[in-house]
N, C-alpha and C positions, 0 to 999 in steps of 0.2 A: 560450468555454472560458477557465477561469482561467489566467492567464500568471503562474506562480509566480516566475519569473525577473524579470519586470519589476516585480512587487510586491516582491520582495526588493530591487531596486535602489532603488525609491522609498523603502523603509523605511530603507536604510543612508544614502541622500542626505539624508533628513530628519534623521537623526541628526547628520550632518556640519553640517547648517544649525544645529541646536541647540547645537552645540559652537562656534559662531561662524564657520562656513564652513571654507574649505580650510586657513587658518592655525590656527585652533582645532582642527580634526581632526588635522592633523599634530602639533600639540603634544600632544594627547591620546595619540596613538601613541608619541611620544618618551618621554613620562612613563611610560607603561604598560610598554613593552617596552625602553627605554634606546637604541634606535637611531635615529639622525637621519632624518627623513623630510622630503622636500621638499613645499611647497605645491602645486608643480606635478604631483607624483605623485598626490596627493588630487584634484586638478583633473581629471587624465586618468582617474582611477577614476570619478569623478562624471560625466563625459562619456561613459563606457562603452568608451574604448579600452584601459582596463585593468580588471580585476575587483577588487573588494573581497575580501579574504581573510576567513577565519574568525577570524584573530587581530585584524584591523581592527574586525570587528564586536564582539568580546569587549571590546576596548579602548574603543570608543565607548559601548557599553552599560553598561560599568563606570563610566566617567567621569561619565555621566549619572545612573546609578541607575535606568535605564529599560531594559526588555528586550522591545521590540517584535519584534525578529527572533527571538530566543529563544522568545518565545511563539507566534509564527508556526510556528517549526518543531516546537514541542511539540505544537500543534494537528495538525500533518501527521502526526506520530507517532500521536496519538490516533486520527486518522481512519483510519490504516493498521490500527490495532488493532480498530477497529469493523469494519472490512472483513474482517479475519481472523476475528473473532467471527462475522460473518454467513456467511462461508465455512463455519465450523464448524457453525453452525446449518443451512446448506444440506446438509453431510454428514450430519447427524443426520436430515434429512428424507429423504436419499436411503438411509439405513440403514432407515428405516421403509418405503419404497418396496420395498427389497430384500426385507425380511421378508414383506411382503404378497405380492409376486410369487412368492417361493419357496414361500410356503405355499399359493398357488393352484396353483403347478406341481405340488406333491407331492400335494395333493388330486386334481388331474386325472390324475396318473400311477396313483395307486391305483385310481382309477375305470377307467382304461383297462386296468390289469392284471386287473380283475374283470370286464371286459366283452370281448365278441368283436366289438363294433361299431367300424368304422373312423371314426366320427365322433367316438368317445371317444379313439381314438389320435390323431386330428388335433388335438382340443381339447388334450390333453396336450402335444403338440409345440408348439402356439401359446403355451401357458402357460410351457413351458420356454424359448422364444425371448424372452418378455417378461421373465423372470427374468434371462436372460443380458443383455439390453439394460440392465436396471436396474444390473447389476454393472458392465458396461462405462461406463456413465454415472458411477458412483462412482468408478471407476478413473481415468477421464479428470479427474474433478475433483481427485482426490488428486494425479495427476501434475502438474496445473497449479499446485496450491497448494504442493507440496513437492518438484518437480523430478523425479519418476520414481523408479525402484527401482534404478538403477544407479549 
């Protein structure tokens, strides 16, 4: 499984190396934000006992004119959009399934209404249950995607 956090740390650590290590990274932060930063703070962030902040990343990337973390985050957003689009596609497929199942249920119901046979009533009940299942499946997908109706 992809460890996003470890990759993020590696990317930011590489930025600090490109800036000249802990002293260069501290200088970049001071230059960008105007607040003094100790090299020991950068060292602790690189070791993992402190976390780099978004402001740190912005300062490092701007100082270098390279944006590996921002690109990684943009890809993450793009991947989420693709997943949402696939969910929308899945919902469209479910809508088609609903239409098919409801159509079959309507046809079976009309057949049962015109027939005195128990087998036709049983077939209509089966088709209605399949249509209800298709509706429940679509409802569940919508609740997962959009958080329900409440």
